C-alpha positions as CSV (number, residue, x, y, z in Angstrom):
1,M,200.4,25.1,35.9
2,A,196.9,23.4,37.6
3,I,194.1,25.3,38.4
4,R,193.6,25.4,42.2
5,V,190.4,25.0,43.6
6,A,189.0,25.1,47.1
7,V,185.3,23.3,47.3
8,F,182.9,24.5,50.1
9,E,180.5,21.4,50.3
10,D,178.4,20.4,53.4
11,N,177.4,17.3,52.3
12,K,180.5,14.8,52.7
13,L,179.8,12.7,49.5
14,V,179.4,15.4,47.2
15,R,182.5,17.0,49.1
16,D,184.7,14.2,48.1
17,S,183.5,13.2,44.6
18,F,184.3,17.1,43.7
19,E,187.6,16.7,45.3
20,A,188.3,13.1,43.6
21,I,187.2,14.6,40.6
22,L,189.0,17.5,40.9
23,N,192.7,16.2,42.0
24,G,191.9,12.8,39.2
25,T,192.3,15.4,36.4
26,D,194.2,16.7,34.6
27,G,195.3,20.4,34.8
28,F,192.9,20.7,38.3
29,I,194.3,19.9,41.9
30,C,191.5,20.7,45.1
31,T,193.6,22.7,47.7
32,G,191.3,22.6,50.2
33,S,187.6,20.7,50.6
34,F,185.5,22.4,53.2
35,S,182.0,21.8,55.2
36,S,181.4,24.8,56.2
37,C,182.8,28.8,55.9
38,S,182.1,28.8,59.6
39,N,186.3,29.8,58.9
40,L,186.0,31.2,55.7
41,N,188.9,34.2,55.8
42,Q,191.1,31.0,57.4
43,D,190.2,28.5,55.0
44,M,190.7,31.2,51.9
45,K,194.4,32.1,52.9
46,R,195.3,28.5,53.7
47,S,194.5,27.0,50.2
48,Q,194.8,29.7,48.0
49,P,192.6,29.2,45.4
50,D,192.3,30.2,42.3
51,V,188.1,28.9,41.8
52,V,185.8,28.3,44.4
53,L,183.3,25.7,44.1
54,M,180.8,26.9,46.7
55,D,177.5,25.2,47.8
56,I,174.6,27.8,48.1
57,E,172.6,26.2,51.2
58,M,174.7,25.5,53.3
59,N,174.0,25.5,57.4
60,G,175.2,29.3,59.3
61,V,176.9,31.6,56.3
62,N,175.4,30.6,53.4
63,G,177.4,29.7,50.1
64,I,175.8,33.5,48.7
65,E,177.0,35.4,51.8
66,A,180.6,33.5,52.1
67,T,180.9,34.7,47.9
68,K,179.9,38.9,48.8
69,K,183.2,37.6,51.4
70,I,185.2,36.2,49.3
71,R,184.8,38.9,46.5
72,Q,185.4,41.7,49.3
């Protein structure tokens, strides 16, 4: 069973790289790749990840605040 990973990263090159690495590595699948946390609840429900890779410094809701919301 693959580990489901969601990526939140505002830099497109980095985000696309994480997605390619995850999808190209046995045992992992990228279930969602998002440029911001503006739709955090919807994105989390849609992607249903086991793990979240979160950029800390993003515009709007930053990664620290988003992580707090996810944990709640």
